[in-house]
C-alpha positions as CSV (number, residue, x, y, z in Angstrom):
1,M,0.1,0.0,0.0
2,G,1.4,3.5,-1.0
3,V,0.5,7.0,0.2
4,D,-3.1,8.2,-0.5
5,L,-2.2,10.8,-3.0
6,D,-5.5,12.6,-2.8
7,E,-5.1,13.0,1.0
8,Y,-1.4,14.0,0.7
9,F,-2.2,16.7,-1.9
10,A,-5.1,18.0,0.2
11,R,-2.8,18.1,3.2
12,I,-0.3,20.4,1.4
13,G,-2.8,22.3,-0.7
14,W,-1.7,21.1,-3.9
15,D,-4.2,21.0,-6.9
16,G,-1.6,21.1,-9.7
17,E,-0.5,18.6,-12.3
18,R,0.5,15.1,-11.2
19,A,2.8,14.4,-14.1
20,A,6.3,13.7,-13.2
21,T,7.8,16.9,-14.5
22,V,10.3,19.4,-13.2
23,A,7.5,21.9,-12.7
24,T,5.4,19.4,-10.7
25,L,8.5,18.7,-8.5
26,R,9.1,22.4,-7.9
27,G,5.5,22.9,-7.0
28,L,5.2,19.9,-4.7
29,Q,8.4,20.8,-2.7
30,H,7.2,24.4,-2.1
31,A,3.7,23.4,-1.2
32,H,5.1,20.7,1.3
33,V,7.5,23.1,2.9
34,L,4.8,25.7,3.5
35,A,2.2,23.1,4.8
36,V,4.2,20.8,7.0
37,P,6.1,22.2,10.0
38,F,9.5,20.8,11.1
39,E,9.1,19.4,14.7
40,N,10.6,17.0,17.0
41,I,7.7,16.6,19.5
42,D,7.9,12.8,19.5
43,V,11.5,12.9,20.6
44,M,10.6,15.1,23.4
45,A,8.0,12.6,24.5
46,G,10.7,9.9,24.6
47,T,9.9,8.0,21.5
48,V,11.9,7.4,18.3
49,P,9.8,8.4,15.3
50,S,8.7,5.7,13.1
51,L,10.0,5.9,9.5
52,D,7.4,3.4,8.1
53,V,5.6,5.1,5.3
54,A,2.2,4.1,6.7
55,D,3.0,5.5,10.2
56,L,4.3,8.8,8.6
57,E,1.1,9.1,6.6
58,A,-1.0,8.7,9.6
59,K,1.1,11.3,11.6
60,I,1.8,14.0,8.9
61,V,-1.1,13.6,6.5
62,T,-4.2,12.5,8.5
63,G,-2.7,13.6,11.8
64,A,-1.8,17.1,10.6
65,R,1.5,17.0,12.4
66,G,5.1,17.7,11.3
67,G,8.4,15.8,11.6
68,Y,12.1,16.2,11.1
69,C,14.2,15.4,8.1
70,F,14.1,11.6,8.3
71,E,10.3,11.5,8.5
72,Q,9.5,14.3,6.1
73,N,12.0,13.3,3.3
74,T,10.9,9.7,3.6
75,L,7.3,10.5,3.1
76,F,8.2,12.9,0.2
77,A,10.3,10.3,-1.5
78,A,7.5,7.8,-1.3
79,V,5.1,10.3,-2.8
80,L,7.7,11.1,-5.7
81,E,8.1,7.5,-6.5
82,Q,4.5,6.8,-6.8
83,L,4.3,9.7,-9.3
84,G,7.0,8.1,-11.4
85,Y,10.2,9.9,-10.3
86,D,13.4,8.1,-9.7
87,V,14.4,8.9,-6.2
88,A,17.7,8.2,-4.3
89,R,18.2,8.9,-0.6
90,H,21.5,10.2,0.8
91,T,22.6,11.0,4.3
92,G,24.5,14.2,5.0
93,R,26.1,16.4,7.7
94,V,24.6,19.8,8.7
95,R,27.3,22.4,8.5
96,A,25.2,25.4,9.3
97,G,26.5,26.7,12.7
98,A,29.4,24.2,12.8
99,R,32.8,25.3,14.1
100,P,35.8,25.5,11.7
101,G,37.1,22.0,11.1
102,E,34.2,20.4,13.1
103,V,33.0,17.2,11.5
104,R,29.4,16.3,12.4
105,P,27.8,12.9,12.1
106,R,25.4,12.2,9.2
107,T,22.2,13.3,10.8
108,H,20.4,14.7,7.8
109,L,18.6,13.1,4.9
110,V,18.4,14.6,1.5
111,L,17.0,13.3,-1.9
112,S,18.3,13.3,-5.4
113,V,15.5,13.0,-8.0
114,R,15.7,12.2,-11.7
115,V,12.8,13.5,-13.7
116,P,11.7,11.2,-16.6
117,G,12.5,12.6,-19.9
118,A,14.6,15.5,-18.5
119,G,18.1,14.2,-19.3
120,G,20.6,13.0,-16.7
121,T,20.8,15.9,-14.4
122,R,19.3,15.0,-11.1
123,Q,17.5,17.6,-8.8
124,L,18.4,17.9,-5.0
125,A,15.2,17.9,-3.1
126,D,14.8,18.4,0.7
127,V,11.6,19.2,2.6
128,G,13.0,18.4,5.9
129,F,15.6,21.1,6.7
130,G,13.2,23.5,8.2
131,S,15.4,26.7,8.7
132,V,15.0,30.1,7.3
133,D,17.7,29.1,4.7
134,A,16.1,25.9,3.6
135,L,15.5,25.0,-0.2
136,L,12.0,26.1,-1.1
137,E,12.3,24.4,-4.5
138,P,14.7,21.6,-5.7
139,L,18.0,22.6,-7.0
140,P,19.6,21.2,-10.2
141,M,22.7,19.1,-9.3
142,V,25.2,21.0,-11.4
143,P,28.3,22.1,-9.6
144,G,28.6,25.9,-9.3
145,L,25.3,26.6,-10.7
146,A,23.5,29.2,-8.6
147,R,19.7,29.3,-8.7
148,E,17.3,31.8,-7.1
149,A,13.9,30.4,-6.0
150,R,11.4,32.5,-4.1
151,G,13.9,34.9,-2.7
152,R,16.6,32.5,-1.7
153,R,19.8,31.8,-3.7
154,H,21.4,28.5,-3.5
155,R,24.2,26.5,-5.2
156,L,26.0,23.1,-5.0
157,V,29.7,22.9,-5.0
158,L,32.0,19.9,-5.1
159,E,34.9,19.4,-2.6
160,E,38.0,17.5,-3.4
161,A,37.4,14.1,-1.8
162,D,39.8,12.4,0.5
163,G,38.3,9.2,-0.6
164,P,36.7,7.9,-3.8
165,V,33.3,9.5,-3.3
166,P,33.1,13.4,-3.9
167,V,31.5,15.5,-1.4
168,W,28.6,17.9,-2.5
169,V,28.0,21.0,-0.4
170,L,24.8,22.9,-0.4
171,Q,25.3,26.7,0.1
172,I,23.1,29.7,0.5
173,R,24.0,33.3,-0.6
174,S,23.8,35.9,2.2
175,D,25.0,39.5,2.6
176,D,28.3,38.1,3.8
177,G,28.8,35.7,0.9
178,W,28.1,32.0,0.4
179,R,27.4,30.0,3.6
180,E,27.5,26.3,3.9
181,L,24.3,24.3,5.0
182,V,24.7,20.7,4.3
183,S,27.3,18.3,2.8
184,F,26.5,14.9,1.5
185,T,27.8,12.2,-0.9
186,R,25.8,10.7,-3.6
187,D,26.2,7.0,-2.6
188,P,22.7,5.9,-1.8
189,A,21.7,5.4,1.8
190,P,20.0,2.1,2.5
191,A,17.0,2.0,4.9
192,P,19.0,0.4,7.8
193,D,21.6,3.2,7.7
194,I,18.8,5.9,7.8
195,G,17.2,4.0,10.6
196,I,20.3,4.1,12.6
197,A,20.9,7.8,12.1
198,N,17.2,8.5,13.0
199,W,17.7,6.5,16.3
200,Y,20.8,8.5,17.1
201,V,19.2,11.8,16.6
202,A,16.2,10.7,18.8
203,T,18.2,9.1,21.6
204,H,21.8,10.4,22.0
205,P,22.3,12.4,25.2
206,R,24.1,15.2,23.2
207,S,21.7,15.4,20.2
208,R,20.3,18.9,19.7
209,F,16.9,17.3,19.5
210,R,16.8,16.7,23.2
211,R,15.2,20.0,23.5
212,L,12.1,21.2,21.7
213,F,12.6,22.5,18.2
214,V,9.8,23.5,15.8
215,Q,10.0,25.5,12.6
216,R,7.5,26.7,10.0
217,T,8.1,28.4,6.8
218,L,5.5,31.0,5.9
219,P,4.7,32.8,2.7
220,D,6.0,36.0,4.3
221,G,8.5,34.7,6.8
222,H,9.6,32.0,9.2
223,L,8.8,30.9,12.8
224,S,11.2,29.1,15.0
225,L,10.6,27.6,18.5
226,D,13.7,26.6,20.3
227,G,12.9,25.4,23.8
228,T,10.8,28.2,25.1
229,R,12.3,30.9,22.7
230,L,10.0,31.9,19.7
231,T,11.9,33.7,16.9
232,R,9.9,35.4,14.1
233,T,11.8,36.3,10.9
234,A,10.0,38.7,8.5
235,Q,10.4,38.6,4.8
236,D,12.5,41.8,5.0
237,G,14.9,40.1,7.5
238,T,13.5,41.8,10.7
239,V,13.8,39.4,13.6
240,T,11.9,39.5,16.9
241,V,12.4,37.2,19.8
242,E,9.9,36.2,22.5
243,E,10.3,34.0,25.6
244,L,7.3,31.8,26.2
245,D,5.8,31.1,29.6
246,G,6.4,27.4,30.2
247,E,4.2,24.5,28.9
248,R,1.2,26.5,28.6
249,G,2.8,29.1,26.4
250,I,4.4,26.4,24.3
251,R,1.0,24.6,23.7
252,E,-0.8,27.8,22.8
253,V,2.0,28.9,20.1
254,L,2.1,25.3,18.7
255,E,-1.6,25.3,18.1
256,A,-2.2,28.9,17.1
257,E,1.0,29.5,15.0
258,F,2.4,26.2,13.9
259,G,-0.9,24.4,13.4
260,I,0.1,21.5,15.6
261,V,-2.1,20.0,18.4
262,P,0.7,18.5,20.7
263,P,0.1,15.5,22.9
264,P,-0.3,16.1,26.7
265,G,2.8,17.1,28.7
266,V,4.9,18.7,25.9
267,R,7.9,20.3,27.3
268,A,10.9,22.4,26.2
269,H,13.7,20.1,27.4
270,R,14.4,16.4,28.2
């Protein structure tokens, strides 16, 4: 059994073409990013999120919840494959915020997508990064090719590899130049490896997801809840920060501004 595409498209507000084209891929990624928030509420409740597609559909589609990268990109990949796209899954390292020389574990999942009839160039798709710098549309996997989509400018560059597999780095253009977001290699990640990374993120004592982390991309800005700190970023870059008043304040914001009805007892830290 696959994903109920009618329900999924209703969840993300997509009423466009279902043909496996570049235009459809762009529209689906943008619609998904706007509709589905990034969140780690299940981890805060002490559970490891299931990556079974049926469970993800129940949570994100019919349950109107969100999820983090492993959940959202696993669901998105299943949808794309049902539509006829060729999808490969790759694990990567988040470089945003990393110290110089710091090597982080592979705790992110990205997708490379081949569009039928569109030549050999694959598209980098990612609906699970969540941040204010995230891709809003897929990016052609052509080294050095910069592309602007909906106000954000990204490119992919290739690093000289120490081993046999080249390292791809996703960057975003800011006022200070190009900044690194994620690095990955194009060797496909099998389901057991993705499952181990998912388990590590949800259970490791030093995982950043041991505190509440929720993000939502809006048509005119971005929301981020980190513990009890709510950050609003307007389209013009204006940032306002608010400290919430405990569990009650968190629940009210999750419901009113993120569109999430959390389970009882949601908290800011584990």
